[in-house]
C-alpha positions as CSV (number, residue, x, y, z in Angstrom):
1,M,49.3,115.8,150.4
2,R,48.2,114.1,147.2
3,T,48.2,117.5,145.4
4,R,51.8,118.2,146.5
5,L,53.0,114.8,145.3
6,S,51.2,115.2,142.0
7,T,52.7,118.6,141.5
8,S,56.2,117.5,142.4
9,A,55.9,114.6,140.0
10,C,54.8,116.8,137.2
11,I,57.6,119.2,137.8
12,A,60.2,116.4,137.8
13,A,58.7,115.0,134.6
14,L,58.9,118.3,132.9
15,L,62.4,118.9,133.9
16,S,63.5,115.4,132.8
17,I,62.4,116.2,129.2
18,P,65.0,118.9,128.4
19,M,67.6,117.0,130.5
20,A,67.1,113.9,128.4
21,G,67.4,116.0,125.2
22,V,70.7,117.5,126.4
23,A,72.1,114.1,127.3
24,S,71.1,112.7,123.9
25,A,72.5,115.7,122.1
26,Q,75.8,115.3,123.9
27,S,76.3,111.6,123.3
28,I,79.5,110.5,121.7
29,D,79.4,107.4,119.4
30,V,82.5,105.2,119.1
31,R,83.0,102.4,116.5
32,G,85.8,100.3,115.1
33,Y,85.9,98.9,111.6
34,G,87.8,96.6,109.3
35,L,88.1,97.1,105.5
36,A,89.0,95.3,102.4
37,G,89.0,96.6,98.9
38,T,91.1,97.5,95.9
39,V,93.3,100.5,94.9
40,T,94.2,101.8,91.5
41,F,97.3,104.0,91.6
42,A,97.5,107.3,89.8
43,A,101.0,106.3,88.6
44,A,99.3,103.6,86.5
45,E,102.1,103.1,83.9
46,S,104.8,102.7,86.6
47,F,102.9,100.2,88.7
48,E,101.8,98.2,85.6
49,A,105.4,98.0,84.3
50,V,106.8,96.7,87.6
51,L,103.9,94.7,89.0
52,G,101.9,93.9,85.8
53,N,98.8,95.7,87.0
54,P,98.1,99.3,88.3
55,S,95.6,97.9,90.8
56,G,95.6,95.5,93.7
57,P,94.0,94.5,97.0
58,I,94.1,96.4,100.2
59,F,93.3,95.5,103.8
60,G,93.1,97.6,106.9
61,G,91.0,99.1,109.7
62,G,90.5,101.9,112.1
63,A,88.1,103.7,114.4
64,E,85.7,106.6,114.2
65,V,84.1,108.9,116.8
66,G,80.8,110.5,116.2
67,L,80.8,114.0,117.9
68,P,77.8,115.6,119.6
69,F,77.3,118.1,116.8
70,G,74.7,116.7,114.4
71,G,76.4,114.2,112.1
72,L,80.0,115.4,112.6
73,Y,82.6,112.6,113.0
74,V,86.4,112.2,113.1
75,G,88.3,109.0,112.3
76,A,91.8,107.5,112.1
77,G,92.6,104.4,110.0
78,G,94.9,102.8,107.6
79,W,95.5,100.1,105.0
80,R,98.2,98.2,103.3
81,F,99.0,97.2,99.7
82,R,101.7,94.6,99.0
83,Q,102.5,92.9,95.7
84,D,105.5,91.1,94.0
85,G,106.8,92.1,90.7
86,E,110.0,92.5,88.7
87,R,112.5,95.4,88.2
88,V,112.4,96.8,84.7
89,F,114.4,99.2,82.5
90,V,112.5,101.7,80.4
91,S,113.9,103.1,77.1
92,G,111.5,105.3,75.2
93,E,108.4,103.3,74.8
94,Q,110.1,100.0,75.4
95,I,110.0,98.1,78.7
96,F,112.8,95.6,79.4
97,P,112.4,93.1,82.3
98,L,115.6,92.7,84.3
99,G,114.7,89.3,85.9
100,I,115.2,90.8,89.4
101,P,112.2,90.1,91.8
102,V,111.0,93.1,93.7
103,T,108.3,93.6,96.4
104,V,106.3,96.9,96.4
105,Q,104.5,97.8,99.6
106,V,102.4,100.9,100.3
107,T,101.2,101.6,103.8
108,A,98.6,104.3,104.3
109,V,97.5,106.3,107.4
110,E,94.4,108.5,107.1
111,I,93.0,111.1,109.4
112,T,89.5,112.0,108.4
113,G,86.8,114.5,109.4
114,G,83.3,114.4,107.8
115,W,79.6,114.4,108.1
116,R,77.1,111.5,108.5
117,F,73.6,112.3,107.1
118,R,71.8,110.5,109.9
119,N,68.6,112.5,109.6
120,L,67.8,110.9,106.2
121,S,67.3,107.3,107.5
122,R,67.8,105.4,110.7
123,R,69.3,102.3,108.9
124,F,70.9,103.6,105.7
125,V,73.4,106.4,106.4
126,P,75.3,108.2,103.6
127,Y,78.5,110.1,104.6
128,A,81.3,112.2,103.2
129,G,84.7,113.3,104.5
130,A,88.1,114.7,103.8
131,G,91.5,114.7,105.5
132,W,95.2,114.1,105.7
133,S,97.0,111.1,104.3
134,A,100.5,109.7,104.9
135,F,101.9,107.0,102.6
136,G,104.9,104.8,103.3
137,Y,106.4,103.5,100.1
138,E,108.8,100.5,100.1
139,E,110.6,98.6,97.3
140,T,112.7,95.6,98.4
141,S,114.6,93.0,96.5
142,R,116.6,90.1,97.8
143,F,119.5,90.8,95.4
144,A,119.5,94.6,95.6
145,E,122.7,96.5,95.8
146,P,123.2,99.0,98.7
147,G,121.0,102.0,98.1
148,E,118.7,100.2,95.6
149,N,115.9,99.4,98.1
150,V,113.5,102.2,98.8
151,D,111.8,103.1,102.1
152,E,110.3,106.6,102.1
153,R,107.3,108.6,103.6
154,F,105.1,111.1,101.9
155,S,101.9,113.0,102.7
156,G,98.9,114.5,101.0
157,Y,95.2,114.5,101.3
158,H,92.1,112.5,100.5
159,L,88.3,112.8,99.8
160,L,85.8,110.0,100.4
161,A,82.1,109.3,100.2
162,G,80.1,106.2,101.0
163,A,77.1,104.8,102.8
164,E,76.5,102.4,105.7
165,L,73.6,100.0,106.3
166,R,73.0,99.3,110.0
167,I,72.3,95.6,110.4
168,T,71.8,95.9,114.2
169,A,72.3,98.7,116.7
170,W,76.0,97.7,117.0
171,L,76.8,96.2,113.6
172,G,77.0,97.9,110.2
173,I,78.2,97.1,106.7
174,G,79.0,99.7,104.0
175,G,81.0,100.7,101.0
176,E,83.0,103.8,100.1
177,V,85.1,105.3,97.4
178,A,88.2,107.4,98.3
179,W,90.4,109.5,96.1
180,T,93.9,110.3,97.4
181,R,96.6,112.7,96.1
182,I,100.2,112.3,97.3
183,P,102.1,114.8,95.2
184,D,105.9,114.7,94.4
185,A,106.4,111.3,95.8
186,L,107.6,109.7,92.6
187,G,109.4,110.8,89.5
188,D,112.9,111.5,90.8
189,G,114.3,108.4,89.1
190,G,113.7,104.9,87.8
191,V,110.5,103.9,86.1
192,S,108.3,106.7,87.4
193,E,110.7,109.3,86.0
194,A,110.6,107.6,82.6
195,F,106.8,107.8,82.5
196,G,106.7,111.3,84.1
197,E,104.5,110.2,87.0
198,S,104.9,111.8,90.4
199,D,101.6,111.2,92.3
200,L,101.6,108.1,94.6
201,G,97.9,108.5,95.3
202,G,95.0,106.9,93.6
203,T,91.4,105.7,93.8
204,S,90.2,103.0,96.1
205,L,87.0,101.1,96.6
206,R,86.4,99.7,100.1
207,L,84.0,97.4,101.9
208,K,83.8,98.2,105.6
209,I,82.3,96.3,108.5
210,S,81.9,98.3,111.7
211,I,81.2,97.4,115.3
212,G,79.9,100.1,117.6
213,R,77.2,102.7,117.9
């Protein structure tokens, strides 16, 4: 009787090893994150002429899902840029302020697929990704004539790379750099046409705080 129990226990233990490995390999990790950072737009001269600076702060968030295939992950997120400036007129190399306040807002949506290099370290995890970007671009002014305000949508792509430090099993902090190209979004009129700039994308630096596995 003892022999049978011992044999049964050994078989169960042996079977549990591959089953545990399969369960681990098939686990799916889910996390949410918030981000804050800065973006420098590719249309630097246009943004500087209107806003006084080609860069500004961004805030946003999103979620990521780690798939059961090594370090593969997919994510969806977004951020927003908003800044006040002044409408201008450009003639040659001269910029003439018009005294008309304007608010520029860029709202970004990003779908990303990438790879987390989790086998390098348990706490410090580099990653890289690429994906599709959609930008909403708005120009609004209190004293605008009909048709002067702008509200349009454009799409393009982005590349990003960064690293995350796991503070605890459920909390992480990291930083990343992202480069985005949104072609043919600008340049059909106004300041961007005068400067010959058509790309609404740019480069952003982001601090991210994530909660989840």
